[in-house]
C-alpha positions as CSV (number, residue, x, y, z in Angstrom):
1,X,-28.1,-28.8,30.9
2,X,-29.2,-25.3,29.9
3,X,-31.6,-22.5,30.4
4,X,-32.9,-19.5,28.6
5,X,-35.0,-16.6,29.8
6,X,-37.3,-15.4,27.0
7,X,-39.9,-12.6,27.5
8,X,-39.6,-13.0,31.2
9,X,-40.2,-16.8,31.2
10,X,-37.5,-19.2,32.2
11,X,-37.1,-22.4,30.2
12,X,-34.8,-25.3,31.4
13,X,-33.6,-28.2,29.3
14,X,-31.2,-31.1,29.3
15,X,-30.0,-31.0,25.7
16,X,-30.2,-29.1,22.4
17,X,-31.7,-30.8,19.4
18,X,-31.8,-30.0,15.7
19,X,-33.4,-31.8,12.8
20,X,-30.8,-34.6,13.1
21,X,-31.1,-35.0,16.9
22,X,-28.9,-33.9,19.8
23,X,-26.4,-31.3,18.8
24,X,-23.6,-29.1,20.3
25,X,-24.0,-26.5,17.7
26,X,-26.1,-23.3,17.7
27,X,-26.9,-22.6,14.1
28,X,-26.2,-19.3,12.2
29,X,-28.6,-16.5,13.1
30,X,-30.7,-18.8,15.4
31,X,-31.6,-16.0,17.8
32,X,-31.1,-13.1,15.3
33,X,-32.9,-9.9,16.4
34,X,-34.6,-11.7,19.3
35,X,-35.2,-8.8,21.7
36,X,-37.2,-11.0,24.2
37,X,-34.1,-13.1,25.0
38,X,-32.4,-11.9,28.2
39,X,-30.4,-14.8,29.6
40,X,-28.8,-18.0,28.1
41,X,-26.8,-20.7,29.7
42,X,-25.8,-23.8,27.7
43,X,-23.1,-26.2,29.0
44,X,-23.4,-28.7,26.1
45,X,-22.8,-26.2,23.3
46,X,-19.3,-26.3,21.7
47,X,-19.9,-24.3,18.6
48,X,-21.8,-21.0,18.1
49,X,-22.1,-20.1,14.5
50,X,-22.1,-16.7,12.8
51,X,-24.6,-14.2,14.1
52,X,-26.3,-16.6,16.5
53,X,-27.2,-13.8,18.9
54,X,-26.8,-10.8,16.6
55,X,-28.9,-7.8,17.7
56,X,-30.3,-9.4,20.8
57,X,-30.4,-6.0,22.4
58,X,-31.8,-7.2,25.8
59,X,-29.5,-10.2,26.3
60,X,-27.6,-9.6,29.6
61,X,-26.1,-13.0,30.4
62,X,-24.5,-15.6,28.1
63,X,-22.7,-18.6,29.7
64,X,-21.0,-21.1,27.4
65,X,-18.4,-23.0,29.5
66,X,-17.6,-25.6,26.8
67,X,-17.5,-23.4,23.7
68,X,-14.7,-24.2,21.3
69,X,-15.6,-22.2,18.2
70,X,-17.2,-18.8,18.3
71,X,-18.5,-17.5,15.0
72,X,-18.3,-14.0,13.5
73,X,-20.8,-11.5,14.8
74,X,-22.0,-14.1,17.3
75,X,-22.9,-11.4,19.9
76,X,-22.9,-8.3,17.6
77,X,-24.8,-5.4,19.0
78,X,-25.9,-7.2,22.1
79,X,-26.0,-3.8,23.8
80,X,-27.2,-5.0,27.2
81,X,-24.7,-7.8,27.6
82,X,-22.8,-7.6,30.9
83,X,-22.0,-11.2,31.8
84,X,-20.1,-13.6,29.5
85,X,-18.4,-16.9,30.2
86,X,-16.3,-18.7,27.6
87,X,-14.3,-21.9,27.7
88,X,-10.6,-21.3,28.5
89,X,-9.7,-23.6,25.6
90,X,-11.2,-21.2,23.0
91,X,-8.3,-19.9,20.9
92,X,-9.9,-17.3,18.6
93,X,-12.5,-14.6,19.0
94,X,-13.6,-13.9,15.4
95,X,-14.5,-10.7,13.5
96,X,-17.1,-8.5,15.2
97,X,-18.0,-11.2,17.8
98,X,-18.7,-8.6,20.5
99,X,-18.7,-5.4,18.4
100,X,-20.9,-2.7,19.9
101,X,-21.6,-4.5,23.2
102,X,-21.6,-1.2,25.0
103,X,-22.6,-2.6,28.4
104,X,-19.8,-5.2,28.5
105,X,-17.6,-4.3,31.5
106,X,-14.9,-6.2,33.3
107,X,-14.6,-9.7,31.9
108,X,-12.0,-12.5,31.7
109,X,-11.1,-13.8,28.3
110,X,-10.0,-17.4,27.6
111,X,-6.4,-18.0,28.9
112,X,-5.5,-19.9,25.7
113,X,-6.7,-17.1,23.4
114,X,-4.3,-16.6,20.5
115,X,-6.2,-14.4,18.0
116,X,-8.7,-11.5,18.3
117,X,-10.4,-10.7,15.0
118,X,-11.2,-7.5,13.2
119,X,-13.6,-5.2,15.0
120,X,-14.1,-7.9,17.7
121,X,-14.7,-5.5,20.6
122,X,-15.1,-2.2,18.7
123,X,-17.1,0.5,20.6
124,X,-17.2,-1.6,23.8
125,X,-16.6,1.6,25.8
126,X,-16.8,-0.1,29.3
127,X,-14.6,-3.1,28.5
128,X,-11.8,-4.1,30.8
129,X,-9.9,-7.3,30.4
130,X,-9.4,-8.7,33.9
131,X,-6.9,-11.5,33.2
132,X,-3.5,-11.7,31.5
133,X,-3.5,-13.1,28.0
134,X,-0.1,-14.9,27.8
135,X,-0.8,-16.8,24.6
136,X,-2.2,-13.9,22.5
137,X,-0.5,-13.6,19.1
138,X,-2.7,-11.6,16.8
139,X,-5.0,-8.6,17.3
140,X,-7.1,-7.6,14.3
141,X,-8.0,-4.4,12.5
142,X,-9.8,-2.0,14.9
143,X,-10.3,-4.9,17.4
144,X,-10.5,-2.5,20.4
145,X,-11.3,0.7,18.6
146,X,-12.9,3.3,20.9
147,X,-12.8,1.0,23.9
148,X,-12.2,4.0,26.1
149,X,-12.1,2.1,29.4
150,X,-9.8,-0.7,28.1
151,X,-6.8,-1.9,29.9
152,X,-5.4,-5.2,28.8
153,X,-2.3,-7.3,29.8
154,X,-0.7,-9.6,27.4
155,X,2.7,-11.3,26.9
156,X,4.3,-8.8,24.6
157,X,6.9,-11.4,23.4
158,X,4.3,-13.5,21.6
159,X,2.5,-10.7,19.8
160,X,3.2,-10.8,16.0
161,X,0.3,-8.8,14.6
162,X,-1.6,-5.7,15.5
163,X,-4.0,-4.4,12.9
164,X,-4.7,-0.9,11.7
165,X,-6.4,1.2,14.4
166,X,-6.5,-1.8,16.7
167,X,-6.3,0.4,19.8
168,X,-7.6,3.6,18.4
169,X,-8.9,5.9,21.1
170,X,-8.0,3.5,24.0
171,X,-7.2,6.3,26.3
172,X,-6.8,4.1,29.4
173,X,-4.5,1.5,27.7
174,X,-1.2,1.4,29.5
175,X,1.7,-0.1,27.6
176,X,5.4,0.7,28.1
177,X,7.1,-2.1,26.2
178,X,6.7,-2.3,22.4
179,X,6.0,-5.9,21.2
180,X,9.5,-6.9,20.0
181,X,8.3,-9.6,17.6
182,X,5.6,-7.5,15.9
183,X,6.0,-8.2,12.2
184,X,4.7,-4.9,10.7
185,X,3.7,-1.4,11.7
186,X,0.3,-0.3,10.6
187,X,-1.5,3.0,10.4
188,X,-3.2,4.2,13.6
189,X,-2.2,1.1,15.6
190,X,-2.0,3.1,18.9
191,X,-3.8,6.3,17.9
192,X,-4.8,8.4,20.9
193,X,-3.3,5.9,23.5
194,X,-2.0,8.7,25.7
195,X,-0.8,6.2,28.4
196,X,1.3,4.2,26.0
197,X,4.9,5.3,26.7
198,X,7.1,3.4,24.4
199,X,10.7,4.6,24.3
200,X,12.1,2.0,21.8
201,X,11.3,0.5,18.5
202,X,12.9,-2.6,17.0
203,X,15.6,-1.8,14.4
204,X,13.8,-3.8,11.7
205,X,11.3,-1.0,11.1
206,X,12.3,1.7,8.6
207,X,9.0,3.5,8.2
208,X,6.4,5.0,10.5
209,X,2.9,4.7,9.0
210,X,0.4,7.6,9.2
211,X,-1.1,8.2,12.6
212,X,0.5,5.2,14.2
213,X,1.5,7.0,17.4
214,X,-0.7,10.1,17.2
215,X,-1.6,11.5,20.6
216,X,0.4,8.8,22.5
217,X,2.8,9.2,25.4
218,X,5.8,7.9,23.5
219,X,9.2,9.1,24.8
220,X,11.4,8.3,21.8
221,X,14.8,9.9,21.9
222,X,16.4,8.0,18.9
223,X,14.8,6.3,15.9
224,X,18.1,5.4,14.2
225,X,16.7,3.2,11.4
226,X,13.5,5.1,10.5
227,X,13.8,6.4,6.9
228,X,10.3,7.6,6.1
229,X,7.7,9.2,8.3
230,X,4.0,9.2,7.4
231,X,1.5,12.0,8.1
232,X,0.8,12.5,11.8
233,X,2.8,9.5,12.7
234,X,4.1,11.3,15.8
235,X,1.5,14.0,15.8
236,X,0.4,15.5,19.1
237,X,3.0,13.5,21.1
238,X,3.6,15.9,24.0
239,X,6.3,13.8,25.6
240,X,8.7,14.3,22.7
241,X,11.3,16.9,23.7
242,X,14.5,15.9,21.8
243,X,14.6,13.5,18.9
244,X,17.2,12.1,16.6
245,X,16.1,10.5,13.3
246,X,18.3,8.3,11.3
247,X,21.9,7.4,12.0
248,X,25.3,6.9,10.2
249,X,24.6,4.7,7.2
250,X,20.8,5.1,7.6
251,X,19.7,8.5,6.1
252,X,16.2,9.8,6.5
253,X,14.5,10.0,3.1
254,X,11.2,11.6,3.7
255,X,9.1,13.4,6.4
256,X,5.5,14.3,5.5
257,X,5.1,18.1,5.4
258,X,2.1,20.2,6.3
259,X,-0.4,20.6,3.4
260,X,1.3,18.4,0.8
261,X,0.5,19.7,-2.6
262,X,-2.9,18.3,-3.8
263,X,-3.4,16.4,-0.5
264,X,-4.5,17.6,3.0
265,X,-1.8,16.6,5.4
266,X,-0.8,17.8,8.9
267,X,2.8,16.9,9.0
268,X,4.6,13.9,10.6
269,X,5.3,16.0,13.8
270,X,2.0,17.9,13.9
271,X,1.5,19.8,17.1
272,X,4.6,18.4,18.8
273,X,5.0,21.7,20.7
274,X,7.4,20.3,23.3
275,X,9.8,19.1,20.8
276,X,12.6,21.6,20.9
277,X,15.6,19.8,19.5
278,X,15.4,17.7,16.3
279,X,18.5,16.1,14.8
280,X,18.2,14.4,11.4
281,X,20.7,12.3,9.5
282,X,20.4,12.7,5.8
283,X,22.4,12.0,2.7
284,X,25.3,14.5,2.7
285,X,23.6,16.4,5.6
286,X,21.2,18.0,3.1
287,X,18.0,19.7,4.4
288,X,14.7,17.9,3.8
289,X,11.7,19.6,2.3
290,X,8.7,20.7,4.3
291,X,10.4,21.6,7.6
292,X,9.4,21.8,10.4
293,X,6.6,19.2,9.6
294,X,4.4,20.5,12.4
295,X,7.1,20.8,15.1
296,X,7.0,24.5,15.2
297,X,9.3,25.0,18.2
298,X,12.0,22.6,17.1
299,X,15.6,23.7,16.4
300,X,16.6,21.4,13.5
301,X,20.2,20.1,12.9
302,X,21.2,18.1,9.9
303,X,24.1,15.6,10.0
304,X,25.6,13.5,7.2
305,X,24.6,9.9,7.3
């Protein structure tokens, strides 16, 4: 069974057909740019191909309780969409599937979801994920960028990938435990997430990429295995007060200075005005170039690694 509302007229049907007969597939771009479409419910559809509802700016409701595959840009720029139902067996939300769905508010995502693609929910400023995603493993590039209302709960133990700028500007995101099985650190992963209060990083990481924790609420006291710090990696982190970088046998090699020659840089510790004590382990206890790297109030002590 199914129904659609098109230009104010409701149509009901028992099945969906294509040129070969009954189908469970909505073809690529089938409703592309259809501004007359306001509601769609289809309980026989299992596959929605790329761009099926792209730019349907007046679509408010989309219910697909048996969907198994959701294509890229499936609901891209459906700016009025507020009500979405997906099958709990869906394991992947692909690239840009719900990008720029600015009216999408509190929703539940499939409980078996494992992967959220690049830009999947970017600029969905009202988005709140109401359920816990215990099976989530991968979050793509800028997947939740500028989702300013977002809070999301997931099983941190299973997360292995978070893309660049995945949570950029998610000012309401609350995380206190850093995913211990994350494979790589990427630039801007938690940029501007002021309520993310990590106090520990796994020892496998030796470099902080640029802007990774910019403007967050991190409370690191010791980063014993970090050897290189990218530009603005800890910039504007107001909860940093005392910090030790490196350790015995693990010397710090490089901290990005302010205005690197030939390149505009702000410094790894830009505007960390509450950081007053900075201890750095280096080879032979030698000073590093570019101090104070933006931490203008920090007293710096060097120790031999």
